[in-house]
C-alpha positions in Angstrom: -48.8 30.8 67.6 -49.0 27.0 67.5 -46.2 24.6 68.3 -45.4 21.8 66.0 -44.5 18.5 67.6 -42.5 16.0 65.6 -42.7 12.5 66.8 -39.9 10.2 66.0 -40.7 6.6 65.5 -38.9 4.8 67.0 -37.4 7.2 69.5 -33.8 7.3 70.6 -33.3 4.7 73.3 -30.7 4.7 76.1 -27.6 2.7 75.3 -28.3 -1.0 75.1 -25.1 -1.7 73.3 -21.5 -1.7 74.4 -18.6 -0.8 72.1 -17.5 -4.4 72.1 -20.9 -5.5 71.0 -21.0 -2.9 68.3 -17.6 -4.0 67.0 -19.0 -7.5 66.8 -22.1 -6.7 64.8 -22.2 -8.7 61.5 -23.3 -7.1 58.2 -24.2 -3.5 57.7 -25.4 -1.3 60.6 -26.2 2.4 61.0 -25.8 3.7 64.5 -27.7 6.9 64.8 -26.7 9.1 67.8 -29.0 11.9 69.0 -31.7 12.8 71.5 -35.5 12.9 71.3 -35.5 16.7 72.2 -32.8 17.8 69.7 -34.2 20.1 67.0 -31.4 19.0 64.6 -32.4 15.3 65.2 -36.1 16.1 64.6 -35.4 18.0 61.4 -33.2 15.2 60.0 -35.7 12.4 60.7 -37.6 12.6 57.4 -34.4 12.3 55.3 -33.0 9.6 57.6 -36.2 7.5 57.6 -36.8 7.9 53.9 -33.2 6.9 53.0 -32.9 4.0 55.3 -36.3 2.5 54.5 -35.1 2.3 50.9 -32.2 0.1 52.0 -34.0 -2.7 53.9 -30.9 -4.8 54.5 -29.4 -2.2 56.9 -29.7 -2.6 60.7 -30.6 0.8 62.1 -30.0 1.4 65.8 -31.1 4.8 67.3 -29.0 5.5 70.4 -29.8 8.3 72.9 -26.5 10.2 73.4 -25.3 12.7 75.9 -22.6 13.7 78.3 -21.0 10.7 79.9 -22.6 8.2 77.5 -19.7 5.8 76.7 -20.8 4.5 73.3 -21.1 7.9 71.8 -17.8 9.1 73.4 -16.1 6.0 72.0 -17.0 7.0 68.5 -16.1 10.7 69.1 -19.7 11.9 68.6 -19.9 15.7 69.1 -22.9 16.8 67.1 -26.4 15.3 66.7 -27.6 13.5 64.8 -24.5 11.6 63.8 -24.9 8.4 61.7 -22.0 6.0 62.1 -22.0 3.4 59.3 -20.5 0.1 60.2 -19.6 -2.9 58.0 -19.1 -6.0 60.1 -18.5 -3.8 63.1 -15.9 -1.6 61.5 -16.7 2.1 60.9 -16.6 2.8 57.1 -18.4 6.2 57.0 -20.0 8.9 59.1 -22.6 11.5 58.4 -23.0 14.4 60.8 -26.2 16.5 60.8 -27.4 15.3 57.4 -29.4 18.1 55.6 -31.0 15.8 53.1 -31.1 12.2 51.7 -28.1 12.9 49.4 -25.7 13.3 52.3 -26.9 10.0 53.8 -26.7 8.3 50.4 -23.1 9.5 50.0 -22.2 7.9 53.3 -24.0 4.7 52.4 -21.9 4.5 49.3 -19.0 3.6 51.5 -20.8 0.4 52.5 -20.0 -2.4 50.1 -22.8 -4.4 48.6 -23.3 -7.9 49.9 -21.3 -10.5 47.9 -23.3 -12.4 45.3 -23.8 -16.0 46.0 -21.4 -18.3 44.1 -22.7 -19.6 40.7 -23.9 -23.2 40.7 
């Protein structure tokens, strides 16, 4: 029996963001909470990557979560992966353990499109 190793690029990184900093982020942001060893997180990576790469204007931050991690607790994260979708620092949608791209796209539908520039 051979083991399959799924490498996530980029990996989840320890918290580098405070809640105040997340609340101040301009534009659209996807905070992805999980861990590198989580099988749910590994299984969801293809759908997450495919979906978010198709939306290049999104900021995507992968945050390693766990017991005692303040940012994940401040958002009430209980299951991994959890995608918290922010519009100008305000949570507008959440996708927990997405099974496919459709679930992520549904969450992204809550993010308003950027306003068109005024006509000359």
